[in-house]
N, C-alpha and C positions, 0 to 999 in steps of 0.2 A: 103456419109455414107447411103445404103440405108434404107429405112422407117422401113420394114419387114425383120424381118429375119424367116427364117422356124426354126420349133420348136426341130428340132434338130442340127441346129446350135451355138454352145456355145464353149466358150473358156476355160472353165472350168468345172470340174463337181464335187459335194462338197458332200460327204454322211453328214447328218446331223440327230440324234436319235429323238426321244423323249422320255422320260423315267419321273418318278414318279408313286405315288399311284393310283390304279384303282380309274376313277371318278372325275378324277381333271379337267379332260376338254382337253385331249390331242390330240383327235382327233377332235375334234372340230376347235381347235388352227390350227390342220393343214388343215381341208375341209377350214376354213376363210382365211387361207394363201394362198391355193391353185388353189381356186376354188370359194372364197366369198362367202362360204354358213356357215351356221351353222344349225342345228337341235336339237330342244327339246325333241324329240324321243331319247333319246343318249342310245347307247345299248354297252354296254362292249365289247371291241374287242377282236374278237377270233385269236390268232396267230397274224402274223405280218402282215400290209399292209403299202403300203407308196403311196407316191405321187409327183409329181414334178412341179417346176415352176422356170424361167428363170427372173432373174434380170441383171441389170447393175450396175458395180461396176467399176469405171474411164471410162475408153472405153471398157472394156471387158463385154460380156455375161458370166454369171456364173449360173448356173444353179445349183439347190438343189435338192436332193432327198432325201427327208426327211420322215425317219422312224418312224413308230405309233406302239409299241405294247400294250399287256394287261398287267396292272399293278400288277395281280394276281400273285402270288407266283406260283402257278399251271405251269405256260409257264416260270419256269424259266430256262428250259430245250436250250430254243433258245439263253439265252446271250449271247455265244460267237461269234455266227454266225451273229446276230444280230449288234453288238458292231463292229465289225472286218471292218477298213479301216474306221470308222466315224472318222471326221475331225472335227464337231460340235456338241453339245447337248442344246437342252432345255430341264431343270431339270423344273418341273413344280409341284407346289401343289397347294391346295384351300384356300385360304384365310379365308375360313368360317369355315374349319376344319383344328384346331391345330394341329392335329396326323399325317396329310398330311405333314406339313412342319417339325416335328420330324423326320419324315423317310429321308426326305430329305440328311442327313449325310449319310446313310446309301446306298440311291443310288448314291450319290456323288464317295463313293467308292468304288463300283462295277464298276461304270464309270471310275474312274482311274485307276483300275487295268486290264481293258480290253483295253484300248487306249493311245494313244502316249500323252506323258505330254505336248505338245502344243495344245491338243485339246482346243478349243473357246466352252466357258460353260456360258450361258445365264438361271441364275436364275429366273423363271418366279413364281411369284403370281397370279396365272386366278380368273375369277369370281370376279374381283373388283368391279364388276355393283352391286355386294350386300353387298355395303360399311356398310347398318345397320347391317348385319352378323356380319363383319369382326371378325377373333380371332386370326391374325396373325399381328403383329401390322409393319408399313411399317421399324420403325426404326431396329426389331429384324432382318428382314429379309436383310435388308442394312448392317447390323453389321457382320451377317454371310456371304454375298457375301464380304466383304471385307477382311475377315479373310482367305476367300476361295481361293481367286483370282479370282472370276469371276461376270461377269456382271448383272444385275438385273433391273428386271423391271415387275411391275404387269399390269396385262392387264385382258381385259375381250375379249375371242371369241366372245359374245353374242351381246355386243354393238360394235364390231372391234375394239375396243383400244388399242393401242399399239401392235395389233399381227406383223403390219406390222415393227413395228420398230424392234421388239424382232427379228425376224425372219432375217431381213436386215443386222440390228447389227452386229450376230454371221456370216452371209456369207461376210460381210465384214472384220472381223478382220482375218477370214480363210486367204481371199484372201492378206489379207495384209503380214500373218506369209508366202504365198506360193510366194508373189510376192519377200520378202526380201529372202528367200532360193536361190531364183532362182537369185536374184542379186549376191549372196555371193558367188555361185559357177559360175559366171562368164555369166551364162544362159540366154539365152530369152526365158523366156514361151511361147512366141510366135511364136517361130522357132524351135519349138520340135517337132518332127514328132509325126502325130496321133497317139495315142492310149499308147504315153509314158506316164508314171506315174512321178508326181515330190512330193518324199517323205517330208514331213514333220517332219519327225522324224526316230524310226526305224522301223515302221510298215510296212504290205503290203498291196499294193492295198490304198494308202490313196487318193491322189486326180490324176484321168485323165486330164492329159491338150490333148486339141486339136487342129491341126496347125489352125491357125486362116484363114480363105477363106479370096480372095480376096476382095470382096465387104463388108469386116469391115477395111479396111487400111485407 
């Protein structure tokens, strides 16, 4: 196995969306995971931004295309395009602001209205470094995640706590679903022609699967 693989050399491409109220730290979670950066000068995201990062799951290279959007109501018009093709989501609230946790239910409904039922969802309680200001108990969040059948982690983009774990867990779960589907249908995902799509469900353009190059054999 070659020690180096080019940036565009990957086996799977998965679209993951970040959702949640404005100011919960979605952009810093994205920058921490993709660039290992954190900005104290946090500005509201205008419209949509995305960044990519590749990780290894089993013996495959999984490339995440992670989309970040403003949590403000005035950007709701982008909703359907933002969610289209997403196979994973991080639903983020701020552990110091209970109202952002209250709004998680609405975000979750919107997500499920616009995506396939197999989407991997991670509930994320961000800003866990501010433990002395915590307004949402871990127990409440865990209970919600169990009821809604989502994953759950508390993170700190500032301290880089659990950020890697949260994204990696979502990407691994998506990979497991896609691998199972490929096995169920008798397809070898590594042998699919370049550009072919494996549908996790009924939605279009879910996850493009690239043919594995000889260097990854």
